[in-house]
N, C-alpha and C positions, 0 to 999 in steps of 0.2 A: 275520262281524260281531263275534264275541268277540275275534278276533285284532286287528281294527281298534281296538276299544275299549281293548285292552291297550296299544296304542301311544299312544293319545290321552290316557290317564289321567294320565301324568306332565305333559303340557302343561296340563291343567286344574288340576293341583295346584301348578304352578310359582308362581302368585301367592301362594298360601297359604304355601308354604315360603319364598319370598322375603321375605314380610312377617314371618314368624317370625325369619328370619335377621337382618333389619334390626332387629327389636326386641331380639334378643340382643346385636347389635353396639352398639346405643345404650345398653343396660344396662351393657355392659362399658366403654364410653367414659366413663361418668359416674364420676369418681373419688370414693372415700370422702372425707368430711371429715377434716381432721386432728383426730382425737379425742385431744388431747394432754394430757400432764401436764408440770409443771416439776419435774424430778427433782433434789431438793436434794443437794448434795455432802455426803459424809460423811468421817469420819476414815479409814474402812476401805475395802477392796475390796467389791464387791457380789457376792452369790452368787445362785443360782437362787431360793432362797426369798424373796429381796428382790423378784424380778421377778414371782412368781406373783400377788401381790395387784394388780399393775398389769394383768396379763392378765385378772384376774377382773372388772375394770370395763370391759373391751373397749377399752382404749387401743391405738391403732395408731401413736402418735408420742410421743416423749419429748424434752423440751428438756434438754440437758446444759449446765451453766453453770460453766465454769472462771472463776476470779476473778483480777483484778489489784487492787492496793491503792494508794491515794494518801493521803498524810498529811493534806492539807487541800485545800479547793477552789481554792487559789491555787498548789498545789504541782504542778510539771509531770512529775515522775517517777512512772511506774507500776511497782510491784514485782509480779512474777508468776513462777509456776513455780519456787518455792523450796521447800527442805526444811522451812521453817517453816509452810507451808500444810497444810491438810487434804489427804489423798490425792485426794479427788474434785475439788478445786479446781485440780489440776495437770494438765499435759499427759498424763502417764502414767495418772493416775486417770481423766481424761475418756475416754481411749482404752479403758481396761479396761471402763468402764461401757458405752461404745458397742458394744464387741464382744459383750458378753453380751446387750444389748438386741437387736442384730441377729440373734443366734442364736435369739431368740424372735420373730423377724419383726416387731419394733417398729422403725419408722423413727426417725431422729434429726434434731433441730434442734440445732446447736452454737451456743450463745448466750453468748459471752464477756462478762463484766460487770465493771464497776469498783465497788469499795466504797471509800467515803471514811471514814477513821477518824472515829468518833463518829456515823456514820450520816447524814452530811449529804447532801442530795439532789444526785445527779449532774447533774441538769438545770441546776444553777447553776455547774458547773465552767467557770471563765473566768479567763484569765490577764490580768495587768495590764501586760505589756510584750511587745513583739515577740520578744524573746529567749526569754521563757518560753513563748510560743505555739509557737515552733520546737522547743523542747525537748519540749513536750507532744506535738506532732505526731510527732516522731521516736520518742518512747517509745510512743505509741499505735500507730504503724505496726508497731513490733517486736512488740507485744503481739498485735495482731489478725492479723498475717501468720503468727505462730507457730501460732495456732489454725486459720487457714485451711489451712495446710500439714497440720496434724493431721487436719482434716476431710477433706482430699483423700485422705490415706493411708487413713483409715477408711471412705472412700466413703459419707459421709453425704449425705442428700438435700437438706438445707437448712442455710444458714449465715447468722447474723445479724451484721451488721457493727458494731453498736453498740446500746446500750440507754439511752434517756432521757438524751441528751446535748445538750439544746436549745441552750444557749449556745455550746457547742463547734461545733455544726453551723451555727448562725446566723452566727457570726463568722468561720468558716474554710471556706466552701463549696468553694473551689478544692481545698483539701486532701482533702476527702471525695470529690470526683470523681476525683482522682488515685488515692486509696486504693482505690476501687472497681475501677478499671482494673487496679491491681496485684493485687488479690484475684482477679480474673477470670483472670489469668495462672497462678495457682497452683491455684485451686479451680474445678471445672467444673460444680458443682451449682447449685441455685437460691439466690438471695440475697434477704434482707430487712433491714430496720432496725426496731428496736422503739421507736417513738415513744410518748411519753406521750399520754394521751387528749386533752389540751389543746394538744398540739404538732403532731400529725400533718399538719394542713393547711398548716403552714409549712415542712415539710421540702422542700428544693429538688431532691432527686435521685431521686425515685421513678421517673422515666423510665429510670434506670440499673439499677434493681433488678427482681426478678421478682414480688414481692408487697409490698403495703403492710402494714407491721406496726404494730399498735396495742396498747399496754398499756391494756386497756379498763376503767379505773376511773372510768367516767362516773357523776356523781351521778344517782341514780335516784329516790330517795324520801326525804322528811324524816320519815317515820313511824318510830316505835319498832319496830313489827313490820309491815312492809309486807305487804299481801295479795298474792296472785298477780296480781290485777287492777291493783293499784298498781304492781307491778313492770313489767308489760307496758305500762301507760300511760306510765311513766317512760322506757321504752326507745324509745318511738315517735319522738320528735324526733331522738334520736341515730341510730336506724336510718335515718331518712330522710336525715340528713346524710351518713352513711357511704355509703349507696347512691349518692347524687349524686357524692360524691368518687370512689368506685370507677369510676363511669361516666366522669367527667372524665379520670381518669388511665388508664383502660382497663386496670385491673389488679384482681385479687381482693385482698380484705383478709383478713389473719390476725390474730386476737387473740393476740399474742405472750405476753401474760399476761391472765388474767381470773379472777375469783373474788371471793368475799365472806367476811368474817369471820362467825362464829356469835356475834354480839353485837348488843345493842340499837343501833338507828339505823345498821345496817350498810350501808344504801343511800345514806346522806346524803353521806358522804365516803369512798368505798370504799377509797381509797388509804391511809387512816390505819391504822398498825400500833401505835399507842400502847398500851402494856401497862396504862395506867391505865383503859382501857376494859375492864372485867372482867365486866360483866353478860351472862352467856351467854344467847343467843337462837337456838336451833337452827331455829325456825320461820322467822325472818327469812332465814337463810342458804338454806334450802330454797326459799322463795318467790322470792327474788331470783335464784337460780340457774335455777330453772324459767322465770322470766320472760325471762331472757336466751335460754335455749334456744328458748322458744316464739316469740320475736320475731325472732331473728337466725339461728339455726343452719341452717335450711333455705333461706336466701336464696341465690340463684345467685351473687351477688357475694361471698359469704362462703366462705372456704376451710377454716375451722376455727380451733381455738384451743388454748391451753396453760394448763391449770388451775394456779393458784397456790395452794398448792404441795404437793408429795408427798415424804414422807420415807421412807428405805429401811426403817427399823425399824417396819414397819406395826403389829404387835401392841402396840407400846409408845407410840404417838403418838396425838394427837387425842383422841377420846372425847367423851362428852356433857357433860363439865365443862370442855371446852377452848373458849376464846373466840377463837382465832386462825383464820387462813385455811384451814388444812388441812381437807379433807373427810373425812379418814380416821377410821373408826369413829364416824361421825355419821350422822344420817338422810339428809343430802344425798348421801352416798356412793351410796345406792340410786337417787337421782334421776339422778346422773351415769351409773351403770351402765346404767340403762334407756335414756337418751338415746344414749350411745355405742354400745350394742348395736344400736340401730336406724339407725345412720348409718355 
C-alpha cells in the first residue's frame, strides 16, 4: 500500500506543480515597464558616479539624444556630429554613454533630435520649395541613418526615427515610409517616433513601427497647485483617447517624453519652458506626476515612458529652488523612485 502511494503521489501533485509553473511563466512573460529617463548630453564623458543616481531611482531605460542643428525653420541643412558640439551630442559621445549604461544593465533608446537656432519649435519645420524639401530629406536621411548605424553597433533596444516633426511628416509621407525601410536594413531593434501630444493621431506610418511614441505634454489642470485628484481627473479623457488609439493601431504606447515643471500652473500648458515662469511649486510637480502614474502607468496598452529630463551632474542640479523640469533633488524624485521600484 505504501509502495503504491509513493508512485501515485507525483500524479496527485502534477496539477499543483503545473499551476505553479504556469504562474511563474506568466510572471516572466510580463515585461517591466520602460521606467526611463531622458539623459541630457554633456560636454564631457560620463563616469560611473554619474550612473549611480540613475540606478538609485530604479531606472531600467535611458534615452540618449544626439543632436543635429538647423539655422532656421526654412533652412534645409542639418549640421551634426561636429567638433563644435558637446561630446554627448555627437556619435562618439552617444556611444560612450550607451556603453556605460549597458554595463549597468540599463537599456537604451537612441533618440536623435533637431534643434533650431533660437529654439523655434521643430513641429513647424517646413520648406517653401520642392528643391529645399529634397535637400532637407537628403540631410535628414544622412543624420538619422548615421545614428541608426551607431544604434546597431551599440546593440541598443529601441530607436526613435524623429521627434516632433509634424509638418515634415504631414507634407512628405512617402519620404518617411522609405526612410523607415532604409533604417530597418541597418538596425534590427524596435522602432518608434516621438509625436507631440497633439500630433500623434495624424502620424500616417504607425503601422511601420513597433511602438506609438507620444511626448505627453497634455494639458491636465488650470489650477495653480493641482491636487492629486485634479491631476487624475485631468488625465481621464486623455487616457481614454490613448487607449482607443492603441487598440485601433494594435500597438503599445510609449511616452517618449513626460514630466512637469516644479512651477505654478505646471499642468496648464506642460510643454512651456519659459524661464519667465519662476514661481517654484514643488507640490504641483509631485501631484501631477503621481496623477500620471496612477492613471496611466499600469495600463496594459502602455509600455512605459522617459522622464524629461535628467542631468549627469546630479549633486549640482535641480533642488528645491529650481522651477524647471528636472526632478533631481526635489520631492518628486522620491515619487519617481517609488513608482519605478514597483514596476
